[in-house]
C-alpha positions in Angstrom: 90.2 105.9 121.4 89.4 107.7 118.1 87.9 111.1 118.7 85.8 113.2 116.3 87.5 116.1 114.7 84.6 118.5 114.7 86.2 121.2 112.6 85.2 121.7 109.0 88.0 121.3 106.5 86.4 123.3 103.8 83.0 123.9 102.2 80.9 120.8 101.7 82.9 118.4 104.0 81.7 116.4 106.9 84.2 114.1 108.5 85.2 112.0 111.4 87.8 109.4 112.6 87.3 105.7 111.9 83.9 104.6 113.1 82.8 108.2 113.9 79.7 109.4 112.1 80.4 112.5 110.0 76.8 112.8 108.6 74.2 110.9 110.5 70.6 111.0 111.7 71.2 108.3 114.3 70.3 105.4 112.1 73.7 104.8 110.3 75.9 101.7 110.8 73.7 100.0 113.4 73.7 96.2 113.8 70.6 94.7 112.3 69.8 97.9 110.5 67.3 97.9 107.7 67.4 99.9 104.6 67.4 99.9 100.8 70.2 99.3 98.5 72.0 96.1 97.4 72.4 93.4 100.0 75.7 92.2 98.6 77.1 88.8 99.6 74.1 87.7 101.7 74.1 87.9 105.5 77.1 89.5 107.2 79.9 87.2 108.2 82.6 88.2 110.7 85.7 89.6 109.0 88.2 88.9 111.7 88.9 85.6 113.2 86.0 83.2 113.5 85.5 79.9 111.8 86.9 79.1 108.5 84.4 78.9 105.7 85.5 75.3 105.3 83.2 72.7 106.7 83.9 71.3 110.2 84.5 68.0 108.6 87.6 69.2 106.8 88.9 71.8 109.2 90.9 69.3 111.3 92.5 67.7 108.2 93.6 71.0 106.8 95.0 72.2 110.1 96.9 68.9 110.6 98.4 68.9 107.1 99.4 72.6 107.3 100.8 72.1 110.9 103.0 69.2 109.6 104.4 71.4 106.9 105.2 74.2 109.3 106.9 71.7 111.6 109.0 70.5 108.6 109.9 74.0 107.7 111.2 74.7 111.2 113.3 71.6 111.1 114.6 72.5 107.6 116.0 75.7 109.0 117.6 74.1 112.0 115.0 74.6 114.7 113.7 71.9 117.1 109.8 72.0 116.9 109.7 69.8 119.9 111.2 72.3 122.4 108.8 74.1 124.7 108.7 77.4 122.9 107.9 75.8 119.5 105.8 72.9 120.5 102.5 74.5 119.7 103.8 76.9 117.0 103.0 74.7 113.9 99.4 74.4 115.0 99.1 78.2 115.7 100.6 79.1 112.4 98.4 76.7 110.5 95.3 78.0 112.2 96.2 81.6 111.4 96.6 80.9 107.7 93.5 78.8 107.6 91.5 81.6 109.1 93.1 84.6 107.5 93.2 83.2 104.0 89.7 81.7 104.0 87.4 83.2 101.3 84.6 85.3 102.7 81.7 87.0 100.9 81.4 90.7 101.0 79.3 91.7 103.9 75.8 93.1 103.3 76.2 96.8 102.6 73.1 98.6 103.9 72.4 101.9 102.1 70.0 104.7 102.7 68.3 107.5 100.8 70.8 110.4 100.7 68.0 112.9 101.4 69.7 115.6 99.3 73.0 115.2 101.1 75.6 116.5 98.7 78.5 117.0 101.1 81.7 115.0 101.0 81.6 112.2 103.6 85.0 111.1 104.8 86.3 108.5 107.2 90.0 108.8 108.2 92.4 106.7 110.1 90.6 103.4 109.3 93.2 100.8 110.4 93.9 97.7 108.3 96.4 94.9 108.0 97.1 92.5 105.2 99.6 90.0 103.9 102.0 90.8 101.0 101.4 88.2 98.4 105.0 88.3 97.3 106.7 87.5 100.6 103.8 86.4 103.0 104.8 89.2 105.3 102.4 91.8 106.8 101.7 95.3 105.7 99.8 97.5 108.1 98.4 101.0 107.8 95.4 103.3 107.7 92.9 104.2 105.0 91.1 107.5 104.3 87.9 106.9 102.4 85.5 109.5 101.1 82.7 109.9 98.7 80.2 112.5 97.5 76.7 111.0 97.4 74.3 111.0 94.5 71.1 109.2 95.5 72.4 106.7 98.2 74.6 106.8 101.3 76.0 103.8 103.1 76.0 103.0 106.8 79.3 104.4 108.1 80.3 101.1 109.8 80.3 99.5 106.4 83.2 101.5 105.1 85.7 100.0 107.5 84.1 96.6 106.8 84.8 97.1 103.1 88.4 98.0 103.8 88.9 95.0 106.1 87.2 92.6 103.6 89.5 93.4 100.8 92.6 93.6 103.0 92.2 90.0 104.3 94.2 87.4 102.5 97.1 87.8 100.1 97.2 91.3 98.7 99.2 94.1 97.3 98.5 97.7 98.2 98.1 98.9 94.7 95.2 96.4 94.1 93.7 96.9 97.5 93.1 100.6 97.0 91.4 100.1 93.7 89.2 97.3 95.0 87.9 99.5 97.9 87.1 102.4 95.5 85.5 100.1 92.9 83.3 98.5 95.5 81.9 101.9 96.7 81.3 103.0 93.1 79.4 99.8 92.3 77.4 99.9 95.5 76.5 103.6 95.6 77.0 105.0 92.2 78.1 108.3 93.8 79.3 111.5 92.3 82.8 110.6 93.3 85.0 108.4 95.5 88.4 108.8 96.9 90.5 106.2 98.7 94.0 106.7 100.1 96.1 104.0 101.8 99.2 104.6 103.9 101.1 101.4 105.0 104.3 100.1 106.3 105.5 96.9 104.6 107.5 94.4 106.6 108.8 92.9 103.3 110.8 96.1 103.0 111.7 96.5 106.7 112.6 92.9 107.6 114.2 91.8 104.3 115.6 93.3 101.1 116.6 96.9 101.7 115.6 96.7 105.4 114.6 100.3 105.7 112.4 100.7 108.8 109.6 103.2 109.0 109.1 103.7 105.3 105.4 104.5 104.4 103.9 103.6 101.1 100.9 105.7 99.9 98.5 104.7 97.2 95.3 106.3 96.0 92.3 105.8 93.8 90.1 108.7 92.7 86.8 108.4 90.8 84.3 111.0 89.5 84.5 114.5 91.0 87.5 113.5 93.1 89.4 113.0 89.8 87.8 115.6 87.6 87.2 118.6 90.0 90.5 120.1 91.2 88.9 121.8 94.2 87.2 118.6 95.4 90.4 116.7 95.0 92.4 119.3 96.9 89.9 119.3 99.8 90.1 115.5 100.0 93.9 115.4 99.9 94.1 118.2 102.5 91.8 116.3 104.7 93.9 113.1 104.4 97.0 115.2 105.3 95.4 115.9 108.7 95.5 112.3 109.6 98.2 111.8 112.2 
């Protein structure tokens, strides 16, 4: 279970582990919360699992076609899809891709008046997983996301939702970190945004150079995180505390 790190990392920083509320009045990130700010993408839609956005009338057809292709692929590489361990594999693989690759709207991002809050708000150790678009293999890691408010703050549960939204589907880590940062800038128009992703890529560990345990780090800095050396250092130092 994630626990709050209650220590300050420097002037003007409030922080917490993923899902923990660094700066809160008890109203942040609640289901069904009301508040101002843009309601992007309409009503929230589950980001993990759930039904495909395809209509029920076509779900079965898509699953059947994809399942047949997976079965053919197994046969092509010398495996018997009729044996007990593989009998349901084509269907399971087809359902996974159908669900994971389905297009979903960005969830509604509830925002609140910042009420003169000018501290850095940071969530760390936000877990995510995605699929490398080059090899269709997973990359898995954690995100550190921070921003300095201007007029609006966002419900804290929405920050992991933003990360998960853009991580779903076929991605690369370089694009993903930029999309998360750009979304926060567009939604909040804050004084600055910082996003750092650390991830292990199975396309490097299972194939190619086959180096296990290598971690790739990408970052996107906006506003004061890019322009103010002290602010940038505080954010980078904070990210370094993530175990």
